[in-house]
C-alpha positions in Angstrom: -40.2 -35.0 8.6 -41.8 -31.6 8.8 -41.5 -29.0 6.1 -39.4 -26.7 8.3 -36.9 -29.5 9.0 -36.6 -30.2 5.3 -36.0 -26.5 4.6 -33.4 -26.3 7.3 -31.6 -29.4 5.9 -31.5 -28.0 2.3 -30.3 -24.6 3.6 -27.5 -26.1 5.6 -26.4 -28.3 2.6 -26.3 -25.3 0.3 -24.3 -23.3 2.9 -21.2 -25.4 2.4 -18.4 -23.7 0.4 -16.9 -25.3 -2.7 -13.3 -26.3 -2.7 -11.0 -23.4 -3.4 -9.7 -23.1 -6.9 -6.0 -23.1 -7.8 -6.3 -19.4 -9.0 -6.6 -18.2 -5.4 -2.8 -18.1 -5.0 -2.4 -16.0 -8.2 -5.2 -13.6 -7.2 -4.0 -12.5 -3.8 -3.2 -8.8 -3.4 0.2 -8.5 -1.7 0.0 -4.7 -1.6 -2.5 -2.5 0.1 -4.5 -0.2 -2.3 -2.9 2.9 -0.7 0.6 1.5 -1.1 0.0 0.6 -4.7 -1.2 4.2 -5.4 1.9 5.6 -3.6 4.2 3.4 -5.7 2.4 4.4 -9.0 2.6 8.2 -8.2 6.0 8.4 -6.6 7.8 6.4 -9.2 5.6 7.2 -12.3 5.4 11.0 -11.9 9.2 11.8 -12.1 9.6 9.2 -14.9 6.8 10.8 -16.9 8.1 14.4 -16.4 11.7 13.4 -17.2 10.4 11.9 -20.5 8.7 15.2 -21.3 11.9 17.1 -20.5 14.0 14.8 -22.7 11.5 15.1 -25.5 11.6 18.9 -25.1 15.4 18.8 -25.3 15.5 16.6 -28.4 12.8 18.6 -30.2 14.1 22.1 -29.3 17.8 21.3 -30.0 20.1 23.6 -28.1 19.2 24.3 -24.4 21.1 27.6 -24.2 21.2 30.8 -26.2 24.2 33.0 -25.9 24.3 36.6 -27.3 27.6 36.5 -29.2 29.3 39.7 -30.5 28.2 40.8 -34.0 31.6 40.1 -35.5 31.4 36.4 -34.6 30.8 34.0 -37.5 28.2 31.2 -37.3 30.7 28.6 -36.3 32.1 30.9 -33.5 28.5 31.5 -32.2 27.9 27.7 -32.2 31.2 27.2 -30.4 30.2 29.9 -27.8 26.8 28.1 -27.1 28.6 24.7 -26.8 31.4 26.0 -24.5 29.0 27.9 -22.2 26.7 24.8 -22.0 29.6 22.6 -21.1 30.9 24.9 -18.4 27.6 26.3 -17.1 29.4 28.7 -14.8 28.1 32.2 -14.0 30.7 34.9 -13.7 29.6 38.0 -11.8 30.6 40.5 -9.2 29.6 41.0 -5.6 28.6 44.2 -3.9 32.3 45.1 -3.4 33.2 44.6 -7.0 35.1 41.4 -6.5 34.7 38.7 -9.2 32.7 35.6 -8.2 31.7 32.4 -9.9 28.6 30.3 -9.4 28.2 26.8 -10.9 24.8 26.1 -12.5 25.5 22.4 -13.1 22.5 21.3 -11.0 20.3 22.5 -13.9 22.2 20.3 -16.3 21.9 17.2 -14.2 18.3 18.0 -13.0 16.6 15.5 -15.4 19.0 12.7 -14.3 18.4 13.6 -10.7 14.7 12.9 -11.2 15.7 9.5 -12.6 17.6 8.9 -9.3 14.5 10.0 -7.4 12.4 7.5 -9.2 14.9 4.7 -8.4 14.9 5.7 -4.8 11.1 5.7 -4.6 11.1 2.2 -6.0 13.5 0.8 -3.3 10.9 0.6 -0.5 8.7 -1.5 -2.9 11.6 -3.8 -3.6 12.3 -4.2 0.1 8.7 -5.2 0.7 8.6 -7.5 -2.3 11.6 -9.5 -1.5 11.7 -9.3 2.3 8.0 -9.6 3.3 5.9 -10.8 0.3 6.9 -14.5 0.3 6.1 -15.0 4.0 2.9 -12.8 3.7 1.8 -14.9 0.7 2.1 -18.1 2.6 0.3 -16.7 5.7 -2.6 -15.3 3.7 -3.1 -18.6 1.8 -3.1 -20.6 5.0 -5.4 -18.3 7.0 -7.9 -17.8 4.2 -8.0 -21.6 3.6 -8.4 -22.3 7.3 -11.1 -19.7 7.8 -13.2 -21.2 4.9 -12.5 -24.7 6.3 -13.6 -23.6 9.8 -16.9 -22.3 8.3 -17.4 -25.6 6.5 -16.7 -27.6 9.6 -19.2 -25.6 11.6 -21.8 -26.2 8.9 -21.2 -29.9 8.9 -21.3 -29.9 12.7 -24.8 -28.2 12.7 -25.9 -30.7 10.0 -24.9 -33.6 12.3 -26.5 -32.1 15.4 -29.7 -31.5 13.5 -29.8 -35.2 12.4 -29.1 -36.3 16.0 -31.8 -34.1 17.4 -34.4 -35.3 14.9 -33.6 -38.9 15.7 -33.5 -38.3 19.4 -36.5 -39.6 21.4 -35.7 -37.3 24.3 -35.0 -33.7 23.1 -34.0 -32.6 26.6 -31.3 -35.2 26.8 -29.9 -33.9 23.5 -29.5 -30.4 24.8 -27.9 -31.6 28.0 -25.4 -33.6 25.9 -24.7 -30.4 23.8 -24.1 -28.3 26.9 -21.6 -30.8 28.3 -19.8 -30.9 25.0 -19.7 -27.1 24.9 -18.2 -26.9 28.4 -15.5 -29.4 27.5 -14.7 -27.4 24.3 -15.3 -30.3 21.9 -16.5 -27.9 19.2 -13.2 -26.1 18.8 -10.6 -26.5 16.0 -7.7 -24.6 17.6 -5.1 -24.8 14.7 -6.0 -21.5 13.1 -6.6 -19.7 16.5 -3.2 -20.8 17.8 -1.5 -19.8 14.5 -3.0 -16.3 14.7 -2.0 -16.1 18.4 1.6 -16.9 17.3 1.4 -14.1 14.8 0.6 -11.8 17.6 4.1 -12.4 19.0 5.9 -12.1 15.7 7.1 -8.7 14.5 9.0 -9.4 11.2 6.2 -8.2 8.8 5.3 -5.1 10.9 9.0 -4.1 11.1 9.4 -4.4 7.3 6.2 -2.5 6.7 7.1 0.3 9.1 10.6 0.4 7.6 9.1 0.6 4.1 7.0 3.6 5.1 9.9 5.3 6.9 12.2 4.9 3.9 9.5 6.3 1.6 8.9 9.2 4.0 12.6 9.9 4.1 13.0 9.9 0.3 9.9 12.1 -0.1 11.3 14.6 2.4 14.8 14.5 0.9 13.4 15.1 -2.6 11.3 18.1 -1.4 14.4 19.6 0.4 16.5 19.1 -2.8 13.9 20.9 -4.9 13.7 23.7 -2.4 17.5 24.1 -2.5 17.3 24.3 -6.3 14.7 27.0 -6.2 16.5 29.1 -3.6 19.9 28.9 -5.3 19.5 28.2 -9.0 15.9 28.3 -10.2 15.7 32.0 -10.0 18.5 32.6 -12.4 17.7 32.0 -16.1 20.4 34.3 -17.3 24.1 34.2 -16.6 27.4 35.6 -17.8 29.7 33.1 -19.5 33.5 33.3 -20.1 35.0 31.6 -23.1 38.5 33.1 -22.7 40.1 29.8 -21.8 42.8 27.7 -23.5 43.8 28.9 -26.9 41.3 31.8 -26.8 42.6 33.3 -23.5 45.0 35.7 -25.3 42.6 36.7 -28.1 41.9 40.5 -27.8 38.7 40.6 -29.9 36.9 38.1 -27.6 34.9 39.8 -24.8 35.6 38.7 -21.2 32.0 37.8 -20.5 29.2 36.8 -22.8 25.5 37.0 -21.7 23.6 33.7 -22.1 20.0 32.6 -21.4 18.7 29.1 -20.5 15.9 28.2 -22.9 14.6 25.2 -20.9 14.5 27.2 -17.6 10.7 27.5 -17.3 10.2 23.8 -18.2 12.4 22.8 -15.3 10.7 25.2 -13.0 7.3 23.7 -13.8 8.6 20.1 -13.4 10.2 20.8 -10.0 7.0 22.5 -8.8 4.8 19.7 -9.9 7.0 17.0 -8.3 7.5 18.9 -5.1 3.8 19.8 -4.6 2.6 16.2 -5.3 5.3 14.7 -2.9 4.3 17.1 -0.2 0.6 16.0 -0.5 1.7 12.3 -0.4 3.6 12.7 2.9 0.3 12.6 5.0 -0.7 9.5 3.1 2.5 7.7 4.0 2.0 8.7 7.7 -1.6 7.5 7.6 -0.5 4.1 6.2 2.0 3.7 9.1 -0.6 4.8 11.7 -3.0 2.1 10.5 -1.0 -0.3 12.6 -1.8 1.6 15.8 -5.3 0.1 16.0 -6.8 -3.2 15.4 -9.2 -4.0 12.5 -11.6 -6.0 14.6 -14.4 -6.1 12.1 -13.2 -9.1 10.3 -12.3 -11.2 13.3 -15.6 -10.3 15.0 -17.6 -11.9 12.2 -15.6 -15.2 12.6 -16.2 -15.1 16.3 -19.6 -16.5 15.6 -17.9 -19.8 14.8 -17.3 -22.2 17.7 -13.7 -22.7 16.7 -12.7 -19.1 16.9 -12.8 -16.8 20.0 -9.6 -14.7 19.7 -11.5 -11.5 20.6 -13.8 -12.8 23.3 -10.7 -14.1 25.2 -9.2 -10.6 25.0 -6.1 -11.9 23.4 -5.6 -8.8 21.2 -3.0 -6.7 23.0 -0.5 -4.3 21.4 -1.5 -3.9 17.7 2.1 -3.5 16.5 2.6 -7.1 15.4 2.4 -9.3 12.4 -1.3 -10.3 13.0 -2.4 -6.7 12.5 -0.5 -6.5 9.2 -2.2 -9.8 8.1 -5.6 -8.4 9.1 -5.0 -5.4 6.8 -4.2 -7.6 3.9 -7.1 -10.0 4.6 -9.3 -6.9 4.3 -7.7 -6.1 1.0 -8.3 -9.7 -0.1 -11.8 -10.0 1.2 -13.1 -11.1 -2.2 -11.0 -14.3 -1.8 -12.5 -15.0 1.5 -15.8 -16.6 0.5 -17.0 -17.5 4.0 -16.9 -13.8 5.1 -20.0 -12.8 3.1 -21.9 -15.9 4.2 -21.2 -15.2 7.9 -22.1 -11.6 7.4 -25.5 -12.7 6.2 -25.9 -15.1 9.1 -24.8 -12.4 11.6 -27.5 -10.1 10.3 -30.0 -12.9 10.6 -28.9 -13.6 14.1 -29.3 -10.0 15.2 -32.7 -9.7 13.6 -34.1 -12.7 15.5 -32.2 -12.4 18.8 -35.1 -11.1 20.9 -37.8 -13.2 19.4 -39.4 -16.2 20.9 -40.5 -19.4 19.1 -38.7 -18.6 15.9 -38.8 -20.8 12.9 -36.7 -23.9 12.8 -34.7 -22.8 9.8 -33.6 -19.6 11.5 -33.2 -21.6 14.7 -30.5 -23.8 13.2 -28.8 -21.0 11.3 -28.4 -19.1 14.5 -27.1 -22.3 16.0 -24.4 -22.1 13.3 -23.8 -18.5 14.2 -22.9 -19.2 17.8 -24.0 -22.7 18.7 -26.4 -21.1 21.1 -28.7 -23.3 23.2 -32.0 -22.8 21.5 -34.5 -24.9 23.2 -36.8 -27.1 21.1 -40.5 -26.0 20.7 -43.1 -27.6 22.8 
């Protein structure tokens, strides 16, 4: 046996992948990096700012400061602050001198509305987790396992063909037998390819993924509109006139009809609303981009596996409309590329194949590695 044959045999034996570990199922990423970032920002930002607002409220004490008359005692001034904070109604006059009232209750519930916003932003993630993640997890486990197995089967096939060629007394007869087997498609392992073809006709994952992004886009737009409404109607009025002449105090002559008050926390709420609104506006293009990813195929991953004889989904032009479950699975395969051990191996073989494609009388080691890459009819040397 020549040195080149020995080297080829050792290279092919080392090319086999080890059996997958049980930790693969736990290490799968079932969220795209951009989706994980969106969840962290859209849910975490309002919760963080609300915690700051509540900390400011607990540390500063009263959130309102009313300018009570000088003849009021301390208890009367405290009662005035409490009563005006509980009512939070501005009493004023229009251009014609008629009395009008305006409720400022939106300021009082503003921190709690941000909690509602955080819960709404978490709903698309819950939809994806419970409606799509179980099926996606099973699909990824099966496809990653089958891709690695297809690679191993191809390596073992090349090992067997190399032994047959070395033992064959007539090399030309070996290549004729190989050509016949290739025409009759004996080298194919169609389970994975048929499974991926079936995923082209399924639309459950893509529907849930698009629905998730649409819901997130809807909640982002609704939150921005809510913050705009607050700024146009309430967040420009940090001072208001309060009336405490109600109930038992209604007939008291020494109590003024209106008492001026000032909201102490007003600037803090303005800063919080501007921060949330500006960040959410910047995230809207990110959500749109995530949804538009499904409008084109990620053919880079499949094209690498097209080098295997058991896989020709692209060469048969079977990829049609990209809005199907297969495209979603390809996006998540790209995110879990570290779990796909055979991908890096085939990338190296692909580079080797391209580097030696136009050369004649190449070395036997490279010859059989390119045979693995595409099972090409490389004629033996004379």
